[in-house]
C-alpha positions as CSV (number, residue, x, y, z in Angstrom):
1,M,-38.5,-32.0,-34.4
2,F,-40.2,-29.2,-32.5
3,S,-38.1,-29.9,-29.3
4,V,-34.9,-29.9,-31.3
5,I,-35.7,-26.5,-32.8
6,T,-36.7,-25.1,-29.4
7,A,-33.4,-26.4,-27.9
8,M,-31.4,-24.8,-30.8
9,K,-33.2,-21.5,-30.3
10,K,-32.4,-21.6,-26.5
11,A,-28.7,-22.4,-27.2
12,T,-28.6,-19.6,-29.8
13,M,-30.1,-17.1,-27.3
14,L,-27.5,-18.0,-24.7
15,V,-24.7,-17.4,-27.1
16,I,-26.2,-14.0,-28.1
17,V,-26.6,-13.0,-24.5
18,R,-23.1,-14.0,-23.6
19,N,-21.7,-12.1,-26.7
20,Q,-23.6,-9.0,-25.6
21,E,-22.2,-9.3,-22.1
22,L,-18.7,-9.6,-23.5
23,L,-19.2,-6.6,-25.7
24,M,-20.4,-4.5,-22.8
25,Q,-17.4,-5.5,-20.7
26,S,-15.1,-4.6,-23.6
27,I,-16.8,-1.2,-24.0
28,S,-16.5,-0.5,-20.2
29,E,-12.8,-1.5,-20.3
30,N,-12.1,0.7,-23.3
31,K,-13.9,3.7,-21.6
32,L,-11.8,3.2,-18.5
33,L,-8.6,3.0,-20.5
34,A,-9.5,6.1,-22.5
35,M,-10.2,8.1,-19.4
36,K,-6.9,7.0,-17.9
37,D,-5.1,7.9,-21.1
38,E,-6.7,11.3,-21.2
39,A,-5.7,11.9,-17.6
40,G,-2.1,10.9,-18.5
41,S,-1.8,8.1,-15.9
42,K,-1.3,4.4,-15.9
43,L,-3.5,1.7,-14.4
44,N,-2.1,0.5,-11.0
45,N,-2.3,-3.2,-9.9
46,E,-5.5,-2.7,-8.0
47,E,-7.2,-1.1,-11.1
48,N,-5.9,-3.9,-13.3
49,D,-7.3,-6.6,-10.9
50,C,-10.6,-4.8,-10.8
51,M,-10.9,-4.8,-14.6
52,L,-10.0,-8.5,-14.7
53,D,-12.6,-9.3,-12.0
54,T,-15.2,-7.3,-13.8
55,S,-14.4,-8.9,-17.1
56,Y,-14.3,-12.5,-16.1
57,G,-16.9,-12.5,-13.3
58,E,-16.5,-15.3,-10.8
59,E,-13.1,-16.4,-11.9
60,S,-10.3,-14.9,-9.8
61,T,-7.1,-13.5,-11.1
62,K,-5.2,-16.5,-9.7
63,E,-7.5,-18.9,-11.6
64,L,-7.0,-17.0,-14.8
65,T,-3.2,-16.9,-14.3
66,A,-3.2,-20.6,-13.7
67,K,-5.0,-21.2,-17.0
68,V,-2.3,-19.2,-18.8
């Protein structure tokens, strides 16, 4: 019973950590978009790719496109 509870706690912590990572990525993206909006410019392809790479870590833009 104890090992099951420990395993559940570990799994829960992994989910919490991943959710926090996603939240921080979202905040970073929103800050960048807000700065670009204030400056009155649009994101170019390089900036879009950079945001995708930052958001999705190891997965490349090509891999993400293939999934869609």
